[in-house]
Backbone as a printed PyTorch tensor [residue, N CA C, xyz], in Angstrom:
tensor([[[ 59.0070,  21.9820, -40.5760],
         [ 57.9710,  21.1640, -40.2810],
         [ 56.7750,  21.5850, -39.5730]],

        [[ 55.6770,  21.0680, -40.1600],
         [ 54.4950,  21.4580, -39.5970],
         [ 53.3660,  20.3570, -39.2980]],

        [[ 52.6870,  20.5480, -38.3010],
         [ 51.4760,  19.6370, -37.9380],
         [ 50.0540,  20.6560, -37.8160]],

        [[ 49.2920,  20.0240, -37.9800],
         [ 47.9360,  20.9790, -38.2290],
         [ 47.3190,  21.0560, -36.4680]],

        [[ 47.2680,  22.1440, -36.0640],
         [ 46.5700,  22.3490, -34.6470],
         [ 45.2430,  21.8490, -34.6340]],

        [[ 45.0160,  21.5190, -33.1480],
         [ 43.4210,  20.8440, -33.0710],
         [ 42.4940,  21.8190, -33.3020]],

        [[ 41.3220,  21.4360, -33.7380],
         [ 40.6850,  22.4470, -33.9150],
         [ 40.0800,  23.3280, -32.9040]],

        [[ 39.8470,  22.7040, -31.6180],
         [ 39.4760,  23.2670, -30.3200],
         [ 40.5260,  23.1860, -29.2160]],

        [[ 42.0540,  23.8280, -29.9730],
         [ 42.9790,  23.6690, -29.2280],
         [ 43.4480,  24.5060, -27.8170]],

        [[ 42.7250,  25.6760, -28.0670],
         [ 42.3030,  26.4530, -26.8230],
         [ 41.7140,  26.0270, -25.6680]],

        [[ 40.5320,  25.4500, -26.1610],
         [ 39.6250,  24.4730, -25.0290],
         [ 40.5540,  23.5460, -24.2770]],

        [[ 41.4060,  22.6820, -25.2060],
         [ 41.8440,  21.5710, -24.9430],
         [ 43.3230,  21.9550, -23.7300]],

        [[ 43.8710,  23.3760, -24.2570],
         [ 45.0150,  23.6770, -23.3190],
         [ 44.4950,  23.9520, -22.2870]],

        [[ 43.2590,  24.8170, -22.1460],
         [ 42.5280,  25.3500, -20.8790],
         [ 42.5550,  23.8050, -20.0290]],

        [[ 41.9260,  22.9760, -20.5920],
         [ 41.6950,  21.7670, -19.7260],
         [ 42.6440,  21.2020, -19.1690]],

        [[ 43.7710,  21.0390, -20.0260],
         [ 45.1990,  20.4880, -19.4890],
         [ 45.7260,  21.3860, -18.2870]],

        [[ 45.3190,  22.7140, -18.3280],
         [ 45.8940,  23.6150, -17.3790],
         [ 45.0300,  23.4520, -15.9020]],

        [[ 44.0770,  22.9750, -16.0550],
         [ 43.3080,  22.5160, -14.9840],
         [ 43.5420,  21.2030, -14.5580]],

        [[ 44.5400,  20.1990, -15.2800],
         [ 44.5780,  18.7740, -14.7600],
         [ 43.9720,  17.5430, -15.4280]],

        [[ 43.4760,  18.1420, -16.4560],
         [ 42.7070,  16.9350, -17.1830],
         [ 43.6400,  16.2320, -17.7880]],

        [[ 43.6050,  14.9670, -17.5100],
         [ 44.6600,  14.2120, -18.1470],
         [ 43.9990,  13.4280, -19.7950]],

        [[ 42.8620,  13.5290, -19.7510],
         [ 42.2450,  12.9220, -21.0220],
         [ 42.5990,  14.1180, -22.0290]],

        [[ 42.5170,  15.3580, -21.6220],
         [ 42.9110,  16.3760, -22.8330],
         [ 44.1930,  16.3090, -22.9510]],

        [[ 45.1620,  16.2280, -22.1070],
         [ 46.4070,  15.9390, -22.4130],
         [ 46.7730,  14.7800, -23.3690]],

        [[ 46.2540,  13.6500, -23.0210],
         [ 46.1550,  12.7020, -24.1180],
         [ 45.7550,  12.9910, -25.4170]],

        [[ 44.9000,  13.5670, -25.8120],
         [ 44.2830,  14.2090, -27.1350],
         [ 45.7650,  14.7620, -27.3970]],

        [[ 46.0320,  16.2150, -26.6560],
         [ 47.1970,  16.8420, -27.1590],
         [ 48.4630,  15.9770, -27.6690]],

        [[ 48.9230,  14.9750, -26.5620],
         [ 50.0840,  14.0630, -27.0020],
         [ 49.6910,  13.3270, -28.3640]],

        [[ 48.5190,  12.8020, -28.4460],
         [ 48.3910,  11.9570, -29.8940],
         [ 48.3940,  12.5120, -31.0320]],

        [[ 48.1820,  14.2160, -30.8540],
         [ 48.0050,  15.1180, -31.8230],
         [ 49.4150,  15.4030, -32.2940]],

        [[ 50.4640,  15.5980, -31.3690],
         [ 51.6390,  16.2390, -31.6010],
         [ 52.9340,  15.4600, -31.3910]],

        [[ 52.6780,  14.0870, -30.7310],
         [ 53.8650,  13.4170, -30.3900],
         [ 54.8500,  12.9840, -31.8210]],

        [[ 54.3440,  12.5030, -32.6310],
         [ 54.7810,  12.1110, -34.0790],
         [ 55.5760,  13.1740, -34.4940]],

        [[ 54.7930,  14.4700, -34.5790],
         [ 55.4840,  15.7170, -34.8980],
         [ 56.9990,  15.9020, -34.2240]],

        [[ 56.9470,  15.8890, -32.7540],
         [ 57.8700,  16.0190, -31.8680],
         [ 59.0550,  15.2360, -32.0580]],

        [[ 58.4930,  13.7990, -32.4260],
         [ 59.3740,  12.8950, -32.7100],
         [ 60.2400,  12.9550, -33.9080]],

        [[ 59.7750,  13.3580, -35.1080],
         [ 60.2710,  13.5870, -36.3090],
         [ 60.9600,  14.8560, -36.3330]],

        [[ 60.6670,  15.8520, -35.3430],
         [ 61.4980,  17.0890, -35.3750],
         [ 62.7840,  16.7740, -34.4700]],

        [[ 62.5700,  16.0330, -33.5290],
         [ 63.6690,  15.8380, -32.6310],
         [ 64.6990,  14.8760, -33.7590]],

        [[ 64.2860,  13.8680, -34.1410],
         [ 65.1500,  12.8640, -35.2520],
         [ 65.7840,  13.6970, -35.9960]],

        [[ 65.2100,  14.7430, -36.7710],
         [ 65.9080,  15.6800, -37.6830],
         [ 67.1990,  16.4670, -37.0510]],

        [[ 66.9390,  16.8130, -35.7250],
         [ 68.0820,  17.7420, -35.1380],
         [ 69.2490,  16.8850, -34.8150]],

        [[ 68.7530,  15.4210, -33.8770],
         [ 69.6130,  14.9700, -33.2230],
         [ 70.3950,  13.9120, -34.1330]],

        [[ 69.5690,  13.4620, -35.2980],
         [ 69.7540,  12.2110, -36.1550],
         [ 70.1690,  10.9840, -35.3000]],

        [[ 69.2270,  10.6450, -34.2550],
         [ 69.0660,   9.6370, -33.3120],
         [ 67.9480,   9.2670, -32.9950]],

        [[ 67.5950,   7.9760, -33.5960],
         [ 66.3100,   7.5140, -33.0540],
         [ 66.0620,   7.3200, -31.4860]],

        [[ 66.8830,   6.8900, -30.8560],
         [ 66.7730,   6.7370, -29.2150],
         [ 66.6480,   8.0490, -28.6560]],

        [[ 67.7350,   9.0060, -28.8270],
         [ 67.6560,  10.2900, -28.3790],
         [ 66.4160,  11.0830, -28.6660]],

        [[ 65.9280,  10.9240, -29.7540],
         [ 64.7110,  11.4990, -30.2810],
         [ 63.4850,  11.0000, -29.1840]],

        [[ 63.4640,   9.8660, -28.9010],
         [ 62.5150,   9.3860, -28.3090],
         [ 62.4560,   9.8250, -26.6600]],

        [[ 63.7550,   9.7770, -26.1560],
         [ 63.9220,  10.6430, -25.0230],
         [ 63.6220,  12.0060, -24.8580]],

        [[ 63.7800,  12.6230, -26.1650],
         [ 63.4310,  14.1920, -25.8930],
         [ 61.8130,  14.1320, -25.7230]],

        [[ 60.9090,  13.3320, -26.5320],
         [ 59.7080,  13.3160, -26.4800],
         [ 59.2060,  13.1730, -25.3080]],

        [[ 59.5110,  12.1700, -24.4560],
         [ 59.5200,  11.9020, -23.1370],
         [ 59.4860,  13.3040, -22.1240]],

        [[ 60.7130,  13.7460, -22.4650],
         [ 61.1560,  14.8530, -21.6090],
         [ 60.1730,  16.1170, -21.8760]],

        [[ 60.1010,  16.2920, -23.2790],
         [ 59.0860,  17.5810, -23.6310],
         [ 57.6020,  17.2890, -23.0840]],

        [[ 57.0790,  16.1790, -23.5220],
         [ 55.7500,  15.9500, -22.7800],
         [ 55.4350,  16.0740, -21.2580]],

        [[ 56.6340,  15.2910, -20.6740],
         [ 56.6620,  15.6950, -18.9090],
         [ 56.4630,  17.0220, -18.7250]],

        [[ 57.6540,  17.7290, -19.2790],
         [ 57.7030,  19.2260, -18.9380],
         [ 56.4360,  19.8800, -19.1750]],

        [[ 55.8530,  19.6790, -20.3110],
         [ 54.4250,  20.1760, -20.6400],
         [ 53.3690,  19.8680, -19.4270]],

        [[ 53.3470,  18.7570, -19.0980],
         [ 52.5940,  18.5430, -18.0940],
         [ 52.7640,  19.0120, -16.6830]],

        [[ 53.9820,  18.9650, -16.5750],
         [ 54.4450,  19.6730, -15.0300],
         [ 54.4090,  21.0800, -14.8020]],

        [[ 54.4360,  21.6000, -16.2860],
         [ 54.2070,  23.2950, -16.3230],
         [ 52.7940,  23.4860, -16.9800]],

        [[ 52.2840,  22.8360, -16.8490],
         [ 50.4530,  22.7580, -17.5930],
         [ 50.0100,  24.3440, -17.1440]],

        [[ 50.0940,  24.7160, -16.2820],
         [ 49.5460,  26.0790, -15.9680],
         [ 49.9580,  27.3570, -16.8760]],

        [[ 51.0500,  27.2850, -17.3580],
         [ 51.4900,  28.0420, -18.4240],
         [ 50.6050,  27.9430, -19.7970]],

        [[ 50.1730,  26.7800, -19.9900],
         [ 49.2650,  26.6390, -21.2520],
         [ 48.0840,  27.5920, -21.5810]],

        [[ 47.5600,  27.9830, -20.5350],
         [ 46.3270,  28.8780, -20.6010],
         [ 46.6690,  30.1220, -21.0440]],

        [[ 48.0300,  30.6890, -20.8040],
         [ 48.3570,  32.0090, -21.2790],
         [ 49.0120,  32.2420, -22.6080]],

        [[ 49.3340,  30.7170, -23.4320],
         [ 50.0340,  30.7820, -24.6350],
         [ 48.9490,  31.4030, -25.9310]],

        [[ 49.6020,  32.0270, -26.3660],
         [ 48.8280,  32.4150, -28.0170],
         [ 48.9100,  31.3400, -28.8300]],

        [[ 50.2560,  30.9470, -28.9880],
         [ 50.3150,  29.9010, -29.9990],
         [ 51.0580,  28.5330, -29.3720]],

        [[ 50.3050,  27.5040, -29.1660],
         [ 51.2540,  26.4230, -28.7770],
         [ 52.1270,  25.9110, -29.6390]],

        [[ 52.0470,  26.1240, -31.0020],
         [ 52.9580,  25.2960, -31.8270],
         [ 54.3860,  26.1560, -31.6790]],

        [[ 54.4000,  27.6470, -31.5700],
         [ 55.4770,  27.9650, -31.3680],
         [ 56.4190,  27.7040, -29.8870]],

        [[ 55.4420,  27.5640, -29.0260],
         [ 55.5190,  27.2960, -27.7570],
         [ 56.3440,  25.9010, -27.7590]],

        [[ 55.8410,  25.0750, -28.3900],
         [ 56.5110,  23.4980, -28.6620],
         [ 57.4780,  23.6280, -29.5530]],

        [[ 57.9080,  24.1240, -30.6710],
         [ 59.0420,  24.1880, -31.3470],
         [ 60.1670,  24.5440, -30.4370]],

        [[ 59.8650,  25.8100, -29.8910],
         [ 61.0870,  26.3110, -29.0160],
         [ 61.4480,  25.3550, -27.8930]],

        [[ 60.3930,  24.5410, -27.2340],
         [ 60.7420,  23.3930, -26.3410],
         [ 61.3960,  22.4830, -26.7660]],

        [[ 61.1250,  22.0000, -28.0090],
         [ 61.9100,  20.9400, -28.7690],
         [ 63.2610,  21.0080, -29.1310]],

        [[ 63.4060,  22.4150, -29.6240],
         [ 64.6190,  22.5450, -30.0380],
         [ 65.5200,  22.8990, -28.8060]],

        [[ 65.2890,  23.3190, -27.5690],
         [ 65.8560,  23.5540, -26.4680],
         [ 66.4300,  22.3960, -26.0180]],

        [[ 65.5060,  21.3150, -25.7150],
         [ 65.6420,  19.6580, -25.6260],
         [ 66.7660,  19.2660, -26.2850]],

        [[ 66.5610,  19.3050, -27.8460],
         [ 67.5610,  18.6250, -28.5120],
         [ 68.7470,  19.1390, -28.5020]],

        [[ 69.1080,  20.7270, -28.7150],
         [ 70.3930,  21.1590, -28.2070],
         [ 71.0410,  20.8940, -26.9160]],

        [[ 70.0380,  20.7440, -26.0770],
         [ 70.6160,  20.3130, -24.5490],
         [ 71.2650,  19.0860, -24.7320]],

        [[ 70.5350,  17.9940, -25.3900],
         [ 70.8680,  16.8260, -25.5310],
         [ 72.1310,  16.5520, -26.1220]],

        [[ 72.2600,  17.1810, -27.2610],
         [ 73.7310,  17.0910, -28.1190],
         [ 74.9700,  17.6230, -27.3820]],

        [[ 74.3840,  18.8510, -26.8360],
         [ 75.5660,  19.3600, -25.8590],
         [ 76.2500,  18.4690, -24.8480]],

        [[ 75.1610,  17.7270, -24.1740],
         [ 75.6150,  16.4970, -23.2820],
         [ 76.2690,  15.3870, -23.8530]],

        [[ 75.8430,  15.1650, -24.9760],
         [ 76.2510,  13.8040, -25.9500],
         [ 77.8720,  14.5920, -25.9600]],

        [[ 77.8400,  15.4530, -26.4140],
         [ 79.3350,  16.2430, -27.0280],
         [ 80.2300,  16.1730, -25.6740]],

        [[ 79.8060,  16.7010, -24.6070],
         [ 80.5050,  16.5670, -23.3560],
         [ 80.7150,  15.4250, -23.2260]],

        [[ 80.2680,  14.0350, -23.1910],
         [ 80.3610,  12.7280, -22.8960],
         [ 81.4710,  12.1530, -24.0390]],

        [[ 81.4740,  12.5960, -25.2560],
         [ 82.3190,  12.0190, -26.2650],
         [ 83.4890,  12.8050, -26.0210]],

        [[ 83.7520,  14.0450, -25.6120],
         [ 85.2380,  14.7650, -25.1860],
         [ 85.6690,  14.0730, -24.0610]],

        [[ 85.0570,  13.3280, -23.1980],
         [ 85.5270,  12.7990, -21.7180],
         [ 85.6060,  11.6010, -22.0550]],

        [[ 85.7370,  10.9120, -23.3060],
         [ 86.0000,   9.7230, -23.8260],
         [ 85.1640,   8.5750, -23.2680]],

        [[ 83.6780,   9.1690, -22.8410],
         [ 82.8220,   8.2300, -22.4270],
         [ 82.1440,   7.5650, -23.5930]],

        [[ 81.8850,   6.2960, -23.3970],
         [ 81.1100,   5.3240, -24.5770],
         [ 79.7340,   6.0490, -24.3830]],

        [[ 79.1980,   6.4390, -25.2830],
         [ 77.4720,   6.6570, -25.2830],
         [ 77.0700,   5.8680, -26.5120]],

        [[ 76.4290,   5.0100, -26.3180],
         [ 75.9690,   4.3440, -27.7420],
         [ 74.4090,   3.9520, -27.3610]],

        [[ 73.5140,   4.3990, -28.2230],
         [ 72.1350,   3.9190, -27.9630],
         [ 71.6670,   3.0930, -29.0870]],

        [[ 71.0730,   2.1540, -28.4940],
         [ 70.1150,   0.9350, -29.6110],
         [ 69.0350,   0.8800, -29.4700]],

        [[ 68.2730,   0.5470, -30.2170],
         [ 66.9080,   0.1060, -30.2980],
         [ 66.8850,  -1.3460, -30.8500]],

        [[ 66.3360,  -2.1110, -29.9650],
         [ 66.0220,  -3.8480, -30.6500],
         [ 64.8360,  -3.8690, -30.9890]],

        [[ 64.8760,  -4.4420, -32.1240],
         [ 63.3020,  -4.7890, -33.0910],
         [ 62.6690,  -5.4520, -32.0570]],

        [[ 63.4690,  -6.6340, -31.4020],
         [ 62.6040,  -7.7190, -30.4960],
         [ 61.8080,  -6.9520, -29.2200]],

        [[ 62.4770,  -5.8740, -28.8280],
         [ 62.0460,  -5.1610, -27.6970],
         [ 60.7830,  -4.3810, -28.1540]],

        [[ 60.9200,  -3.7410, -29.2520],
         [ 59.6700,  -2.9720, -29.9450],
         [ 58.5250,  -4.0210, -30.1370]],

        [[ 58.9230,  -5.0910, -30.5740],
         [ 57.8870,  -6.2850, -30.9340],
         [ 57.0380,  -6.4070, -29.4370]],

        [[ 58.0960,  -6.6580, -28.4090],
         [ 57.5960,  -7.1020, -27.2490],
         [ 56.7600,  -6.0960, -26.6520]],

        [[ 57.0990,  -4.7720, -26.6980],
         [ 56.4220,  -3.7570, -26.2080],
         [ 55.0610,  -3.4610, -26.6370]],

        [[ 54.9340,  -3.7120, -28.0040],
         [ 53.2850,  -3.5310, -28.7700],
         [ 52.6280,  -4.4060, -27.9370]],

        [[ 52.9080,  -5.6350, -27.1800],
         [ 52.2090,  -6.4020, -26.8630],
         [ 51.4920,  -6.1180, -25.6420]],

        [[ 52.3050,  -4.9380, -24.8550],
         [ 51.8090,  -4.5410, -23.4040],
         [ 50.5270,  -3.6470, -23.5160]],

        [[ 49.6400,  -3.7930, -22.7630],
         [ 48.6350,  -3.0520, -22.8860],
         [ 48.5850,  -1.9780, -21.6240]],

        [[ 47.8160,  -1.3120, -21.6190],
         [ 47.9020,  -0.2470, -20.4620],
         [ 47.8040,  -0.3910, -19.1470]],

        [[ 47.1610,  -1.7030, -18.9720],
         [ 46.7770,  -2.3730, -17.5360],
         [ 48.4470,  -2.8360, -17.0090]],

        [[ 49.3280,  -3.3510, -18.0900],
         [ 50.5030,  -4.2540, -17.9270],
         [ 51.2810,  -2.5500, -17.7330]],

        [[ 51.3760,  -1.7160, -18.3950],
         [ 51.9000,  -0.5450, -18.2220],
         [ 51.6930,   0.0760, -16.5920]],

        [[ 50.6240,   0.1550, -16.3690],
         [ 50.1410,   0.7050, -15.2460],
         [ 51.0230,  -0.2760, -14.0860]],

        [[ 51.0470,  -1.2970, -14.1020],
         [ 51.5390,  -2.3580, -13.2070],
         [ 53.0330,  -2.2800, -13.1200]],

        [[ 53.5940,  -2.0630, -14.3600],
         [ 55.0620,  -1.6180, -14.3370],
         [ 55.2860,  -0.0670, -13.8290]],

        [[ 54.4600,   0.7570, -13.9900],
         [ 54.4300,   2.0630, -13.4830],
         [ 54.5700,   2.0220, -11.9010]],

        [[ 53.6240,   1.2060, -11.4320],
         [ 53.3930,   0.9540, -10.0070],
         [ 54.7350,   0.4460,  -9.2800]],

        [[ 55.1670,  -0.7050, -10.1170],
         [ 56.4840,  -1.3090,  -9.6120],
         [ 57.5810,   0.0000,  -9.6400]],

        [[ 57.7260,   0.5790, -10.7030],
         [ 58.7970,   1.6410, -10.7700],
         [ 58.7210,   2.4680,  -9.6810]],

        [[ 57.5460,   3.1440,  -9.0870],
         [ 57.2800,   3.9760,  -8.0770],
         [ 57.7640,   3.5570,  -6.6740]],

        [[ 57.5200,   1.9960,  -6.3380],
         [ 57.8780,   1.4520,  -5.5670],
         [ 59.5270,   1.3060,  -5.1160]],

        [[ 60.2110,   1.2160,  -6.4260],
         [ 61.6310,   1.5620,  -6.3350],
         [ 62.3530,   2.6030,  -5.9930]],

        [[ 61.3600,   3.7870,  -5.7610],
         [ 61.8930,   5.1770,  -5.4740],
         [ 62.2690,   5.3290,  -4.1290]],

        [[ 63.1090,   6.0480,  -3.5680],
         [ 63.3320,   6.2020,  -2.5080],
         [ 62.2450,   7.0800,  -1.8010]],

        [[ 62.0050,   6.8500,  -0.4430],
         [ 60.6340,   7.6160,   0.0880],
         [ 60.5850,   9.2890,  -0.4550]],

        [[ 61.6710,   9.7990,  -0.3120],
         [ 61.4920,  11.4500,  -0.7900],
         [ 61.0310,  11.4100,  -2.0580]],

        [[ 61.7160,  10.6600,  -2.8780],
         [ 61.5340,  10.8480,  -4.4390],
         [ 60.0950,  10.2900,  -4.7650]],

        [[ 59.5400,   9.1390,  -3.8150],
         [ 58.0440,   8.7260,  -4.0760],
         [ 57.1380,   9.8920,  -3.6070]],

        [[ 57.4660,  10.2910,  -2.5320],
         [ 56.5520,  11.7740,  -1.9080],
         [ 56.4060,  12.7630,  -2.8360]],

        [[ 57.4590,  12.9660,  -3.3370],
         [ 57.7460,  14.1820,  -4.2720],
         [ 56.6300,  13.6420,  -5.6680]],

        [[ 56.8760,  12.6360,  -6.1260],
         [ 56.2690,  12.1440,  -7.6800],
         [ 54.7680,  12.1060,  -7.1550]],

        [[ 54.4290,  11.6740,  -5.7830],
         [ 52.9180,  11.5310,  -5.4210],
         [ 52.3680,  12.6460,  -5.3890]],

        [[ 52.8170,  13.8810,  -4.8150],
         [ 52.3090,  15.1320,  -4.7920],
         [ 52.3660,  15.9600,  -5.7130]],

        [[ 53.4360,  15.8840,  -6.6500],
         [ 53.4930,  16.7030,  -7.8040],
         [ 52.8750,  16.1010,  -8.7800]],

        [[ 52.8410,  14.9170,  -9.3290],
         [ 52.4210,  14.1620, -10.2520],
         [ 51.3080,  13.6530, -10.2050]],

        [[ 51.0500,  12.9340,  -9.0690],
         [ 49.6710,  12.0740,  -9.1860],
         [ 48.4430,  13.1170,  -8.4470]],

        [[ 48.9070,  14.1700,  -7.5720],
         [ 48.0670,  15.0300,  -6.8750],
         [ 48.2560,  16.1510,  -7.4360]],

        [[ 49.0480,  16.7050,  -8.2900],
         [ 49.0870,  17.9910,  -9.0830],
         [ 49.7020,  18.9330,  -8.2640]],

        [[ 50.3240,  18.8330,  -7.3480],
         [ 50.8510,  19.9290,  -6.7540],
         [ 51.8380,  20.6860,  -7.4240]],

        [[ 52.3000,  22.1450,  -7.0640],
         [ 53.5010,  22.5490,  -7.5200],
         [ 54.6190,  22.3790,  -6.8880]],

        [[ 55.7770,  22.5010,  -7.1450],
         [ 57.0510,  22.2510,  -6.4620],
         [ 57.0860,  23.1520,  -5.2460]],

        [[ 56.6010,  24.3290,  -5.3680],
         [ 56.4800,  25.1140,  -4.1400],
         [ 55.5260,  24.4910,  -2.9450]],

        [[ 54.6660,  24.2130,  -3.3560],
         [ 53.4670,  23.7090,  -2.5650],
         [ 53.9780,  22.2810,  -1.9320]],

        [[ 54.6590,  21.3700,  -2.6490],
         [ 55.2860,  19.9960,  -2.3020],
         [ 56.3860,  20.5500,  -1.0700]],

        [[ 57.0980,  21.5640,  -1.5630],
         [ 58.2750,  21.9840,  -0.6560],
         [ 57.7600,  22.2510,   0.6280]],

        [[ 56.6520,  22.9750,   0.7070],
         [ 56.2090,  23.3700,   2.0310],
         [ 55.5390,  22.1020,   2.8730]],

        [[ 55.0390,  21.2660,   2.0260],
         [ 54.3510,  20.2180,   2.6670],
         [ 55.6950,  19.3130,   3.4350]],

        [[ 56.6690,  19.1020,   2.5850],
         [ 57.6170,  18.4580,   2.8340],
         [ 58.7200,  19.1320,   4.0970]],

        [[ 58.6210,  20.3910,   3.8490],
         [ 59.8800,  21.0200,   4.7910],
         [ 61.1440,  21.0370,   3.9850]],

        [[ 61.0660,  21.1080,   2.8670],
         [ 62.1110,  21.1540,   1.8110],
         [ 62.2430,  22.1490,   1.0390]],

        [[ 63.1440,  22.7410,   0.1330],
         [ 63.2950,  23.4820,  -0.7530],
         [ 62.5270,  23.1100,  -2.1200]],

        [[ 62.1100,  24.0390,  -2.8840],
         [ 61.5320,  23.8710,  -4.2370],
         [ 62.7650,  23.2200,  -5.0260]],

        [[ 63.8070,  23.5460,  -4.7980],
         [ 64.9140,  23.1640,  -5.8300],
         [ 65.3600,  21.5730,  -5.6360]],

        [[ 65.0680,  21.3150,  -4.1600],
         [ 65.2520,  19.9930,  -3.7290],
         [ 64.0660,  19.1130,  -4.4100]],

        [[ 62.8100,  19.8690,  -4.3780],
         [ 61.6580,  18.9600,  -4.8720],
         [ 62.0870,  18.8090,  -6.2730]],

        [[ 62.3620,  19.5970,  -7.0260],
         [ 63.0210,  19.5520,  -8.3530],
         [ 63.6020,  18.3660,  -8.7610]],

        [[ 64.7460,  18.2510,  -7.7770],
         [ 65.7590,  17.3490,  -8.0670],
         [ 65.2020,  16.0570,  -7.9020]],

        [[ 64.3820,  15.6860,  -6.4880],
         [ 63.8280,  14.7090,  -6.3650],
         [ 62.7690,  14.0490,  -7.8130]],

        [[ 62.2110,  15.2830,  -8.3120],
         [ 61.0950,  14.7210,  -9.2810],
         [ 62.1210,  14.2720, -10.6610]],

        [[ 63.1220,  14.9140, -10.7910],
         [ 64.1860,  14.5530, -11.9820],
         [ 64.7670,  13.2220, -11.6400]],

        [[ 65.1390,  13.0480, -10.5890],
         [ 65.5630,  11.4720, -10.3240],
         [ 64.4520,  10.4240, -10.3820]],

        [[ 63.5500,  10.7900,  -9.9430],
         [ 62.1930,   9.8930,  -9.8600],
         [ 61.6860,   9.4600, -11.1350]],

        [[ 61.8000,  10.6480, -12.1650],
         [ 61.2980,  10.2720, -13.6110],
         [ 62.3420,   9.5500, -14.5110]],

        [[ 63.5270,   9.6060, -13.9620],
         [ 65.0480,   8.9490, -14.6230],
         [ 64.6490,   7.7260, -14.3140]],

        [[ 64.7000,   7.1600, -12.9150],
         [ 64.3670,   5.7850, -12.4190],
         [ 63.1600,   5.1970, -13.1980]],

        [[ 62.1560,   5.7590, -13.3900],
         [ 60.9400,   5.2950, -13.7570],
         [ 60.9670,   4.7440, -15.2990]],

        [[ 61.7230,   5.7740, -15.8850],
         [ 62.1000,   5.7370, -17.3650],
         [ 62.8830,   4.5220, -17.4580]],

        [[ 63.9290,   4.2440, -16.7210],
         [ 64.9950,   3.0960, -16.7470],
         [ 63.9210,   1.8420, -16.5600]],

        [[ 63.1660,   1.8200, -15.3890],
         [ 62.4710,   0.6730, -15.0500],
         [ 61.4040,   0.2480, -16.5880]],

        [[ 60.8880,   1.2000, -17.1970],
         [ 60.1310,   0.9380, -18.3510],
         [ 61.1250,   0.2040, -19.4490]],

        [[ 62.3610,   0.9260, -19.6350],
         [ 63.5070,   0.3390, -20.6450],
         [ 63.3720,  -0.8960, -20.4390]],

        [[ 63.8160,  -1.1920, -18.8270],
         [ 64.1780,  -2.7530, -19.0090],
         [ 62.9690,  -3.6480, -19.1600]],

        [[ 61.8380,  -3.2950, -18.7980],
         [ 60.7660,  -4.0470, -19.3460],
         [ 60.1680,  -3.9430, -20.8350]],

        [[ 60.9910,  -3.5760, -21.5910],
         [ 60.7600,  -3.1980, -22.9260],
         [ 59.6240,  -2.4700, -23.2610]],

        [[ 59.2660,  -1.4940, -22.5370],
         [ 58.0150,  -0.5820, -22.6680],
         [ 58.4320,   0.3040, -23.9110]],

        [[ 57.4020,   0.3360, -24.7440],
         [ 57.6670,   1.2750, -26.0270],
         [ 57.3540,   2.6830, -25.3000]],

        [[ 58.0820,   3.8480, -25.7270],
         [ 58.0290,   5.1690, -25.3290],
         [ 56.5310,   5.6890, -25.1960]],

        [[ 55.8510,   5.3960, -26.5210],
         [ 54.3100,   6.3890, -26.3340],
         [ 53.6820,   5.4450, -25.2690]],

        [[ 53.4080,   4.0960, -24.8630],
         [ 52.5820,   3.5720, -23.8910],
         [ 53.4450,   4.1690, -22.6200]],

        [[ 54.4920,   3.9660, -22.5890],
         [ 55.3130,   4.8390, -21.3440],
         [ 54.8470,   5.8480, -20.8760]],

        [[ 54.7120,   7.2130, -21.7950],
         [ 54.4330,   8.2340, -21.4370],
         [ 52.5010,   8.2280, -21.0830]],

        [[ 52.0270,   7.6310, -22.0560],
         [ 50.4880,   7.6800, -21.5760],
         [ 50.2110,   6.9550, -20.4600]],

        [[ 51.1090,   6.0230, -19.7990],
         [ 50.7260,   5.2000, -18.7560],
         [ 50.8460,   6.5060, -17.5630]],

        [[ 51.4330,   7.4630, -17.7650],
         [ 51.9350,   8.0790, -16.8850],
         [ 50.6750,   8.9450, -16.3100]],

        [[ 49.9200,   9.3770, -17.1940],
         [ 48.8680,  10.1870, -17.0780],
         [ 47.5220,   9.5680, -16.9130]],

        [[ 47.6470,   8.2410, -16.6900],
         [ 46.4570,   7.4320, -16.5730],
         [ 46.3040,   7.1770, -15.3960]],

        [[ 47.6150,   7.4630, -14.2710],
         [ 47.4600,   7.0310, -12.7710],
         [ 46.7090,   8.0550, -12.2390]]])
């Protein structure tokens, strides 16, 4: 599968590495359909593919400082998508082996409702989701996502280990994603709303 790189991709990546959210949105809009199609081809699941899109682009944003050192973003993206897909399939296989019920559904009515939500509503839902986080998760989310701190910097500020910061961020994003699903928010709007805060 192939997607045409952005004409000024090196500049876009450099801007993202400096924390430019508009540049990230440009990158997302250029590549998200490709990531979705590639993930769907590997996993054969629409819902799993959508979750992988979320995870991949959130990981790109959180690790944005690496982007300025990349020679080929396409190869980096391919590797990341494959890694997330195989991890997701491995986790799914483990759940099946342990006789856990794992069934993902997409409701057309939910998608229809999601399309009616604009970014103002998305921001409102995001703020509500952040309020549901524990104090530690909320602090990590604010420091690392909204203020752009590295895990190590947030760890020093909070007096905890970088591993604990990572765990808090992972749980926070999981809760936020669940909150958006509860409100029938379509995944593209969900991701872009995160980078408008």
